[in-house]
C-alpha positions as semicolon CSV with decimal commas, in nm:
position;residue;x (nm);y (nm);z (nm)
1;M;-0,102;0,859;0,159
2;I;-0,428;0,888;-0,037
3;E;-0,365;1,257;-0,095
4;Q;-0,024;1,172;-0,238
5;L;-0,183;0,913;-0,467
6;K;-0,435;1,170;-0,591
7;L;-0,159;1,421;-0,658
8;K;0,051;1,168;-0,850
9;S;-0,253;1,056;-1,051
10;R;-0,337;1,413;-1,148
11;S;0,022;1,487;-1,248
12;M;0,033;1,167;-1,456
13;V;-0,285;1,266;-1,641
14;A;-0,157;1,622;-1,685
15;S;0,172;1,500;-1,832
16;M;-0,010;1,269;-2,074
17;L;-0,232;1,559;-2,181
18;K;0,079;1,773;-2,227
19;E;0,227;1,502;-2,452
20;G;-0,082;1,529;-2,671
21;M;-0,267;1,211;-2,577
22;S;-0,640;1,226;-2,631
23;V;-0,884;1,212;-2,343
24;R;-1,020;0,885;-2,485
25;K;-0,675;0,719;-2,486
26;I;-0,592;0,839;-2,136
27;T;-0,926;0,720;-2,003
28;L;-0,890;0,383;-2,173
29;C;-0,534;0,351;-2,043
30;I;-0,639;0,411;-1,682
31;A;-0,955;0,199;-1,701
32;M;-0,768;-0,093;-1,860
33;G;-0,480;-0,061;-1,615
34;I;-0,722;-0,088;-1,324
35;T;-0,929;-0,368;-1,475
36;L;-0,635;-0,577;-1,590
37;G;-0,443;-0,493;-1,272
38;V;-0,686;-0,688;-1,055
39;F;-0,658;-1,006;-1,266
40;P;-0,678;-1,289;-1,010
41;M;-0,346;-1,452;-1,094
42;L;-0,031;-1,301;-0,954
43;G;0,241;-1,222;-1,204
44;M;0,018;-1,199;-1,509
45;T;-0,099;-0,838;-1,491
46;T;0,221;-0,695;-1,638
47;I;0,190;-0,921;-1,942
48;L;-0,181;-0,844;-1,983
49;C;-0,125;-0,469;-1,960
50;T;0,163;-0,488;-2,209
51;L;-0,052;-0,679;-2,457
52;A;-0,339;-0,432;-2,410
53;A;-0,104;-0,136;-2,459
54;F;0,020;-0,276;-2,789
55;A;-0,323;-0,391;-2,907
56;F;-0,497;-0,059;-2,837
57;R;-0,191;0,165;-2,895
58;L;-0,190;0,293;-2,538
59;N;0,091;0,449;-2,340
60;L;0,282;0,149;-2,202
61;P;0,450;0,322;-1,903
62;A;0,117;0,481;-1,802
63;I;-0,083;0,157;-1,812
64;Q;0,193;-0,022;-1,618
65;L;0,199;0,256;-1,358
66;V;-0,177;0,221;-1,308
67;N;-0,133;-0,157;-1,294
68;Y;0,127;-0,125;-1,017
69;M;-0,086;0,127;-0,829
70;V;-0,376;-0,121;-0,805
71;Y;-0,157;-0,408;-0,684
72;P;-0,293;-0,381;-0,326
73;A;-0,645;-0,408;-0,470
74;Q;-0,540;-0,719;-0,663
75;L;-0,423;-0,882;-0,341
76;A;-0,739;-0,777;-0,160
77;L;-0,961;-0,917;-0,438
78;L;-0,791;-1,257;-0,468
79;A;-1,003;-1,422;-0,199
80;P;-1,336;-1,276;-0,321
81;F;-1,263;-1,386;-0,679
82;Y;-1,165;-1,734;-0,559
83;S;-1,476;-1,761;-0,343
84;A;-1,709;-1,633;-0,617
85;G;-1,554;-1,867;-0,873
86;S;-1,583;-2,161;-0,639
87;W;-1,945;-2,076;-0,566
88;L;-2,027;-2,042;-0,938
89;F;-1,879;-2,377;-1,033
90;T;-1,933;-2,596;-0,729
91;K;-2,240;-2,425;-0,578
92;Q;-2,056;-2,400;-0,249
93;S;-1,820;-2,134;-0,135
94;T;-1,471;-2,247;-0,050
95;R;-1,373;-1,970;0,182
96;I;-1,003;-1,911;0,195
97;P;-0,904;-1,606;0,396
98;A;-0,682;-1,365;0,205
99;E;-0,409;-1,399;0,468
100;N;-0,392;-1,775;0,406
101;I;-0,359;-1,730;0,030
102;I;-0,085;-1,471;0,070
103;T;0,099;-1,688;0,324
104;M;0,072;-1,991;0,096
105;I;0,211;-1,793;-0,198
106;Q;0,492;-1,641;0,008
107;N;0,599;-1,978;0,147
108;D;0,577;-2,186;-0,170
109;F;0,471;-1,999;-0,483
110;W;0,467;-2,290;-0,729
111;G;0,324;-2,538;-0,481
112;S;0,040;-2,303;-0,394
113;M;-0,028;-2,237;-0,764
114;T;-0,056;-2,611;-0,825
115;S;-0,290;-2,668;-0,533
116;L;-0,501;-2,366;-0,622
117;W;-0,516;-2,437;-0,998
118;N;-0,888;-2,516;-1,026
119;L;-0,983;-2,232;-0,795
120;T;-0,762;-2,002;-1,000
121;L;-0,938;-2,102;-1,321
122;Y;-1,274;-2,041;-1,156
123;A;-1,153;-1,701;-1,033
124;I;-1,027;-1,611;-1,382
125;F;-1,363;-1,701;-1,532
126;T;-1,539;-1,487;-1,271
127;W;-1,303;-1,198;-1,350
128;M;-1,375;-1,242;-1,723
129;V;-1,748;-1,211;-1,656
130;I;-1,709;-0,902;-1,439
131;C;-1,425;-0,738;-1,635
132;P;-1,622;-0,587;-1,927
133;I;-1,874;-0,432;-1,690
134;V;-1,603;-0,285;-1,468
135;L;-1,411;-0,154;-1,770
136;F;-1,724;0,010;-1,910
137;V;-1,819;0,172;-1,578
138;L;-1,463;0,294;-1,516
139;Y;-1,441;0,440;-1,865
140;L;-1,771;0,625;-1,827
141;T;-1,676;0,747;-1,480
142;L;-1,322;0,858;-1,560
143;K;-1,384;1,031;-1,892
144;P;-1,560;1,339;-1,743
145;A;-1,289;1,372;-1,476
146;I;-1,010;1,363;-1,731
147;S;-1,199;1,604;-1,956
148;A;-1,228;1,840;-1,658
149;I;-0,852;1,819;-1,598
150;R;-0,796;1,894;-1,966
151;S;-1,027;2,198;-1,966
152;Y;-0,872;2,324;-1,640
153;R;-0,524;2,300;-1,797
154;K;-0,647;2,488;-2,105
155;Q;-0,797;2,761;-1,887
156;R;-0,476;2,800;-1,688
157;S;-0,260;2,813;-2,000
158;S;-0,479;3,080;-2,165
159;Y;-0,408;3,333;-1,887
């Protein structure tokens, strides 16, 4: 499964390079897709990634693909964001297991959103504090990898 994900990621980057996208744009597209894709409010990541794609002139299908690829991470990070936000604002951690949040949302989406409103706002604030750092680290980490893919493709095409 992970090997398949790696292969698809490499082919996506290779196709964007083939289309003539710069390394900077590809790196920003992937880093923003990951960062915005873990936004702690279900249903909002598609809108956020669309807005980012238009604002920064990024490849919309690529950023949405990255967004959808990190959906499991978004679900896994809901509870930690909620707990961290609760701890930041109330100085006590309201521990809600991830399974309970997912079950609440599956059973009654709007009812669970209403009951979790304050915790959601706290989680969003926590994400906003962490987001620039994560985006910066991802950008710095991914840029050399994408540059390596680009140089490898150039080497292969020169033969």
